[in-house]
C-alpha positions in Angstrom: 6.8 21.6 146.0 5.9 24.0 144.0 6.5 22.6 140.7 4.3 19.8 141.8 1.2 22.9 142.2 2.3 24.9 139.4 2.2 21.4 137.1 -1.7 20.6 138.7 -3.0 23.6 137.7 -1.7 23.6 133.8 -2.4 19.6 133.7 -6.4 20.3 135.7 -6.8 23.5 133.4 -5.9 21.3 130.7 -8.6 18.3 131.5 -11.1 21.3 131.9 -10.5 22.6 128.9 -10.7 19.4 126.8 -13.9 19.0 128.6 -15.2 21.9 127.1 -14.7 21.3 123.8 -16.7 18.0 123.7 -19.9 19.4 125.4 -21.1 21.8 122.5 -23.0 21.0 119.3 -22.2 22.8 116.6 -25.4 25.1 115.2 -25.1 26.0 111.2 -27.4 28.4 110.0 -26.5 28.3 105.7 -29.1 27.4 103.9 -28.3 24.0 101.9 -26.8 23.8 98.4 -27.7 20.8 97.0 -31.4 20.4 96.0 -33.5 18.4 98.1 -35.6 16.1 96.5 -38.7 14.1 98.9 -37.1 10.5 100.5 -39.6 7.7 100.6 -40.0 6.4 103.6 -42.2 3.3 105.3 -43.1 4.8 109.0 -43.6 2.6 111.5 -44.8 3.1 115.2 -42.7 2.6 118.3 -43.3 3.0 121.7 -41.4 4.5 123.4 -41.6 5.3 127.4 -41.8 9.5 127.8 -38.5 11.3 128.4 -38.0 14.7 130.0 -35.4 16.8 129.4 -34.1 19.8 131.8 -33.6 23.0 130.9 -35.3 23.1 127.3 -38.9 23.4 125.7 -41.0 20.8 126.6 -40.8 17.7 124.2 -45.1 17.6 122.3 -45.4 14.0 122.2 -48.9 12.5 121.7 -49.1 8.8 123.0 -45.5 8.7 123.3 -44.4 7.2 120.2 -41.8 6.9 118.3 -41.3 7.1 114.0 -38.7 5.4 112.3 -38.2 6.0 108.7 -35.1 4.4 106.6 -33.7 6.7 103.9 -31.1 6.9 101.3 -29.4 10.1 101.2 -25.7 11.0 99.6 -25.6 7.3 99.2 -25.5 6.6 102.5 -28.6 4.4 103.8 -30.0 5.7 107.5 -32.5 4.2 110.2 -34.3 7.8 111.6 -36.2 7.5 114.6 -38.4 11.3 115.1 -39.8 11.2 118.9 -42.3 14.4 118.9 -44.9 16.3 117.0 -44.1 18.7 115.0 -45.2 22.2 116.2 -44.1 25.7 117.7 -41.1 25.3 119.6 -41.2 22.0 120.0 -38.4 20.1 121.0 -38.4 17.0 118.7 -34.9 14.4 119.6 -33.8 13.3 116.0 -31.8 9.6 116.5 -30.1 8.6 113.5 -28.2 5.0 113.2 -25.7 4.2 109.7 -26.7 1.4 107.8 -25.5 1.0 104.8 -22.4 3.4 102.1 -20.1 5.4 103.0 -19.2 7.7 106.0 -20.5 11.4 105.9 -18.5 14.5 107.3 -21.4 16.5 108.2 -25.2 15.1 109.3 -27.8 18.0 110.0 -31.2 18.3 111.0 -33.7 20.9 111.5 -37.5 21.5 111.5 -39.3 23.8 108.9 -39.4 23.7 105.2 -36.8 22.8 103.2 -34.6 26.3 103.2 -34.7 25.9 107.0 -35.6 29.9 106.2 -36.1 30.9 110.3 -35.2 27.8 111.4 -32.1 26.3 113.3 -29.8 23.7 112.0 -28.6 21.2 114.4 -25.0 19.0 113.2 -25.7 15.8 115.4 -23.5 14.5 117.9 -21.9 11.0 116.2 -21.1 7.8 117.7 -19.6 5.9 115.5 -22.2 4.4 113.4 -24.7 6.2 115.9 -25.6 9.8 115.8 -28.6 11.9 118.1 -29.7 15.8 117.6 -32.7 17.6 119.6 -33.9 20.1 116.9 -36.3 22.8 118.0 -39.1 23.7 115.7 -39.3 27.5 114.6 -41.9 29.4 116.8 -43.9 30.4 113.3 -44.1 26.6 111.4 -44.0 27.4 107.5 -47.2 25.3 105.9 -46.1 21.5 105.1 -43.0 22.0 108.3 -41.0 18.5 108.4 -37.9 17.2 109.9 -35.5 17.3 107.2 -31.8 15.4 107.7 -29.1 16.6 105.4 -26.0 14.1 104.9 -22.6 16.1 103.7 -19.6 13.5 102.4 -16.2 14.4 102.4 -16.3 15.7 98.9 -18.6 18.0 99.6 -21.6 15.8 98.1 -24.7 17.2 100.7 -28.1 15.5 99.5 -31.3 16.4 102.5 -34.6 15.2 102.6 -37.8 15.3 104.6 -39.3 13.0 107.3 -42.7 13.6 107.8 -44.0 11.9 111.2 -47.8 11.6 111.7 -49.3 14.0 113.8 
């Protein structure tokens, strides 16, 4: 009986630790090393239903609109859907779908200016070709703030570009 109890205790602890390891998002506060250039994108407006996150600052939405942009960064083409309006402390939902190109070793998102100073960079959570993140805007927004997406390839090459939703 004692061997079964010990086995169940160790097994339960391992399952618990495995589940915890998948739950956190990697937050990086380093500045981009590659030069960023504005990305040419064609926004389109899509109506959506409101979302209500729990235990987070409120999402600032005007008319519950989403903005869909297609961008190419570091040779990878992404369809980026941004929901929310850039405002102080706003949570902005960013969903990405890879439509072409090689693989990315990391995709990071932040709200603010190109340097990322004062912003929190969020590494997206990936599910195959699709990934998502909720980026929080800083309390004090720099002039010309935007949603920034940085793609890093397995070779270490980085490229970032901005997505400017209509306000």
